[in-house]
N, C-alpha and C positions, 0 to 999 in steps of 0.2 A: 504494502500499499504505501510506504513508500516512497519506490520506484517510482511510480503513478504518479506522486503528489509530485516529485520533483520534475518528470515530464511533459507535465502538465505546467506544471511555472514555467522551462525553459519554452514550451509552445509560446504564452501569453507574454513570451520576453520578445520574442521573434516577431512577433507580430505585432509589438510597439516598437521592438527596433526599426522591422523596417520601414514602419508608418511613420517612423522621425528622421530617416532615410531620404526617405521618397518627399516627406514633406521638403528638411531644408536643403534637399540636394535641388531642388524645382523651383524655392527662391533663389539658392545662388546662383545657381545656373541663369534663374530668368537676370536679375541683378548686373551682372557678369556681358548678357545679351545686351544689356542697355549702356553696360557704360562705350561696352566697342563699338556701339553703332552710332548713340547721342554723342559722344565725346569727341573729342579734337584724335582719338585714338583710331578711331576710322579710316581716315586718309595713308594708315599706314598698313602695309600690304601683310603679315601677321595676323593682324584682327580680327582679317576676313577669317581667317584658320580658327582664329577659337570662338569667333560668332558662330561659324558652321557649326562646333564642336557640340558649342554649351545648348545650341536648336538640338544636333543628335541627341545631348545627355537628354535633357527635360523630354523627348521625343519617347525614347527607355525608361523613364522613372514615369512617361504615363500609361505605359504599354504593363509594365511593371504593377502601378496600380493598380489598372483592370485583374491583374493575376491575384494581387491581394486581395482587393473584395472578397473575395472567398474567406474570408476569416472574420467578418463578417455577415456570411449568410447572404449573400450579393453577388448569385452566379450567372451576371454576364458575361463573360470568358469561356461557362459551356453554352455560347448558344452557335448556330451555322455561320460561316459568315465572319462573325467575329475573331469567333477561333482562331480561322487562316490568316487572316489579316496582323491580328495582334503578332502573332507566330510570327508571320512575314518582319514586318514594320521592325518585332524585336531584334529579329536578325540582322536586319541594315543598318537599324542604328547602331547596333554594335560593334559592326565593322567599320560603319561609318567612325567612327568614336575614336577606334584604333588607328584608320586609315589618317584622320584627318590630325591628330596628333604627330602620327609617322610625318606627314607632309613639313608638320608647324616645325619640326624639330630638322628635318632636313634645311626647310627653309633658315632656318636660323644655323645652323650650321654650316652653310653657307656663306651668310654674313661674314661670321666671325675668320673663319678660315682663308676667304677667301675675297676681303677689306675690298679691294680695287675692282674687282669687277661685279661687287652686288648692284651696281644700279644695271647690268645686264641680264641677272637672272631673277632679280628679287622686282615686279612687279606688281601692279594690283591685276591689270589684266593677265596675266597669266595665273595669277593665285586663285581669280575667280575661275578660270577655267579648269585650273587642275579640281578646286569644290563641285563644278558641275560634272568632272570627265570622275571624281571621285563616286561621286551619287548616283549619277546612271549605273556608273559598271555594281554596283552595290545594291540596289534597284534590280539591274539586272537578270543577275551570279544569283541572288535569293530569292528569284519569284519560282522556282519550283515548292517551294514551301507551301503558297496558296495554294496546291493541288495534291501536297504528299500528308498535306494535315486535316485534319478531319475530327468530324462528334463521335463518340462511341458510346452504347449505349454499358448500360454496366448492369451487372446483377449482383442487386442486393442480398441473395443468400450464400454470393461466393465471394464477393468485395471488402475491402477491408479500408475502403473506400470510404469520405466520409456522404451522409445520407442525401447527394444529388443522384441523379439518374444518368448522369454524362458527365462526359468528360472531352477534354480537345485532347489527343494524341496522333503521333504520326501515325495513319492509314496503314494497315501491312501488309496492304501489297508492292508497297514501296520503305517497310522497314532496312531493304538491303539498302537498296539508290542511296538514302539516308544517310546511315552508315557510312559509304565512300563517298559522300558529300560533306560530312563532319568531318571525316580524315584531308581528305582535302585543305577544307576551311581550317583546318587546323595550322596544316604547313602554314600555308598567306597568309593567318593572322600570324 
């Protein structure tokens, strides 16, 4: 009984912790985005990467909040269409966060390592092109999640899951394909 109480306590802590992370993360990213867009910093090319990064991170946090709502018995994530779009956007936003960070770091490296060639490699137009290219690549490369994920009905007698009837999962015919895609994504990331 003490083990079950400890598990319940850990679960409640996890629920509260995630709510705090989602809320503070969204507020922090929103403030960052506002600062980079509305101040003198908007003229710097690196600000475009940081703006795109904060938007991407906020998108991920919104998707995470949809999934988190299960903890308060709001099962939005378990509807056809919302399941696929949420899984798709989660993978797109997480990939974009990684690649915007890589692009930003690469730009900073070029500026520091080759200061005389800064104007040649470091421009707002080039940065916009990189952000748009990375976004379209992510939107395209992760599009299979739109049809490989879906709603599965659970068997309440055999299931150890909570008491809802459906769940968002990778559909059985696509399990092998998604495993292979996850391995490729792992190495790309």
